[in-house]
LOTIRO-7451 format. One record per residue (C-alpha): residue in three letters; x, y, z. Coordinates in steps of 0.02 Angstrom, whole numbers, plus 32768, in hexadecimal, padded with zeros to 4 digits. Example, Ala and Ser with C-alpha at 12.3 -4.5 7.8 and 13.67 -1.06 7.14 Angstrom:
REM LOTIRO-7451
ALA82677F1F8186
SER82AC7FCB8165
***
This chain:
REM LOTIRO-7451
MET20723D5BD761
ILE20C03CC0D714
SER216F3D08D728
SER214C3D2ED7DF
LEU210C3C7ED7FA
LYS21A83C33D7A9
PHE22163CA2D816
MET21BB3C6FD8B4
THR21C53BB7D884
LEU227F3BC6D864
TYR22973C23D907
VAL223B3B9CD969
LEU229E3B11D916
LEU23433B69D939
ALA23113B89D9ED
ALA22DF3AD3DA03
ALA23843A9AD9B6
ALA23E63B0EDA28
PHE23883ACCDAC1
PHE23A83A19DA8B
MET24623A38DA70
ALA24703A8DDB1A
THR24163A04DB7B
HIS243F3967DB19
LYS24D73903DB51
ASP254938C3DAC7
SER25D93847DACC
PRO26863888DA9B
THR26D33836DA02
PRO2790381BDA16
LEU28023811D980
ALA283F3762D956
ILE28EA37ABD92B
PRO292C3851D970
LEU295138D7D8EE
GLU2A0538E3D929
ASP2A1E383AD8D5
PHE29EA387ED82B
PRO2A703854D7A8
THR2AFA38D1D78B
VAL2B113897D6D8
ILE2A7C387DD663
GLY2AA5385CD5AE
GLU2B0C38EDD56F
TRP2AE43958D607
ARG2B5A395FD69C
MET2B3639B6D742
VAL2BA53A4FD760
GLY2B483A9ED7F2
ASP2ADD3A66D885
ALA2A913AF7D8E6
GLN2A603AEDD99D
PHE29DF3B6CD9D6
ASP29F93BD5DA71
ALA29863BCADB08
GLU291F3C62DAD5
THR28FA3C1CDA28
LEU28CB3B73DA70
LYS28593BC8DAED
ILE27FB3C17DA5C
LEU27F53B81D9E7
ARG27E33AF9DA6C
PRO28043A65D9F9
THR281039B5DA3E
ASP289E3996D9C4
TYR28E839FCD938
MET296D39FFD8B2
ALA29B93A9BD864
ARG2A3F3A6AD7E8
ARG2A9B3AA7D74F
TYR2AC83A31D6C2
LYS2B3A3A4FD62D
LYS2B5D39FCD586
ALA2C0739EBD535
ASP2BD83A72D4B8
GLY2BC33AEED547
THR2B043AEED54F
VAL2AC83B0AD602
ALA2A1F3AE2D64F
ASP29DF3AF6D701
ILE295B3A8AD753
TYR28FA3AA4D7F4
VAL288C3A1BD83C
GLY282A3A41D8D9
TYR27CD39B0D929
HIS274839C8D9AF
ASP270B3927DA00
GLY2666396DDA42
ALA2697396FDAFA
SER266D3A06DB64
LYS27223A42DB62
ALA27283A46DAA4
GLY26FA3AEBDA55
PRO26903B0CD9BA
LEU26DA3B13D90C
HIS27153BBED8D1
SER26E93BEBD81E
PRO27683C4AD7B4
ARG26DB3CC1D786
ASN26E13CFED83A
CYS27943CE0D870
LEU27F83D20D7DC
PRO27A33DCCD7D2
GLY27C03DDCD88D
SER287B3DC6D86A
GLY28803E4BD7E3
TRP28623DDAD74C
VAL27E53E15D6C9
GLU27813D9AD660
VAL27A43DB6D5A7
SER27403D24D563
SER26E83C87D59F
GLU26943BF9D543
LYS265C3B47D560
LYS26C33AC4D508
SER26A23A0CD4EA
ILE274F39BFD4DF
PRO2761390CD49E
ILE27D638A3D50A
ALA27F037E8D4F2
GLY274837D2D49B
LYS26E5383DD516
ASP26B838F5D519
LEU26E9395FD5AF
ASP267A39F7D5C5
ALA26E33A85D608
VAL26F73B41D605
MET27813B92D59F
ALA27A23C44D5D7
VAL28233CCCD5C2
TYR284C3D3FD653
GLN28C13DD4D654
HIS29213E26D6E2
GLY29773EC3D6A4
GLU29E33E8DD611
VAL29DA3DD5D63F
ALA29553D63D5F1
ASP29333CACD61A
LEU28C13C2DD5C9
PHE28613BBAD63F
ILE28043B18D629
TYR279F3AE9D6C2
TRP270E3A80D6FF
PHE26BE3A3ED79E
GLN2697398CD7D4
VAL260F3952D84B
GLY2612389BD879
GLY26703878D7D9
LYS25F738DBD76C
VAL26463966D704
VAL25EE3A0FD704
SER26293AB0D6B4
ASN25C43B3AD707
GLU259E3B74D7B6
TYR24E23B57D7AB
ASP24F33AA1D778
LEU25753A8FD801
LYS24FA3AC1D889
ILE246E3A55D842
SER24E339BFD833
GLU251E39D7D8E7
VAL246B39CFD926
LEU243F3937D8BC
ASN24DD38DBD8F1
SER24B338FED9A6
ILE240038C1D992
LYS24283826D92D
ASN24CE37F0D977
SER24E0384FDA1C
LYS25843894D9DA
ARG25C13943D9B4
ASP266C3928D967
THR26A139A9D8E6
SER273B39CFD87F
PHE277A3A64D81D
ILE27F83A4BD791
ARG284E3ADCD739
ILE28D33AD9D6B3
SER292A3B79D680
VAL29AC3BAED602
ALA29FA3C57D5E1
MET29BA3CB0D546
PRO2A443D23D508
GLY2A093D0DD455
ASP29693CD4D402
LYS28DC3C78D45A
ALA28DE3BE5D3E1
SER29903BB3D40F
ALA296B3BC0D4C9
ALA28CB3B5AD4B3
ASP292B3AD2D456
SER29AD3AC8D4E1
ALA292A3AC1D56B
THR28C53A3ED50E
ASP296039D4D4ED
PHE298939D7D5A7
LEU28D439B0D5D4
ARG28CF3919D561
SER296F38D7D5AF
ILE293E38F0D664
GLN288238CDD66A
PRO288C380ED651
VAL28FF3809D6E9
LEU289B3885D751
VAL27FB381ED748
LYS28523795D7AB
TYR286B380CD83E
LEU27C23862D84D
PRO271E380AD87B
SER26C037C4D7E6
***
């Protein structure tokens, strides 16, 4: 009986939140600086690739602004970063979680864990995951941001979106994903991804809403 009551309460709250999100009007939040102006050299990392998505991909993702780049160190270490920003306007689409998108592209989740990564005196709560596609394996570090707040799972993302809409009449969201190839052991790939993250995050916070 208690479980049924909890389920009904949750269902009513979710329905009310969905109704609010559908009927409430929010103000779009533009970026202060476009992502195309993001530095091409950050510390030891230098940009070696800047991908532009085709029309079909953009139709699916519907970001307000995005950045899909590859950076490389002098020692040959390579890291990719994708930043998708959605300003909350009606034309901007929802964020797409790797848990849904990667399996749909043939990638299989090998492992996934939450990580609290210290950066410049603060901890960044993110997800560190390994996905495999055939013989290829990549290590990912990713997280979401809602109104400047960092969240690391899809449930907190939805709750934060509703709260941001209620409190601030805004619905801006961001998805940040770092990936490195994992031809060898996970520890080496994790070190490379974390090194890149620590270099790029202090710069990235200047571009996304805080």
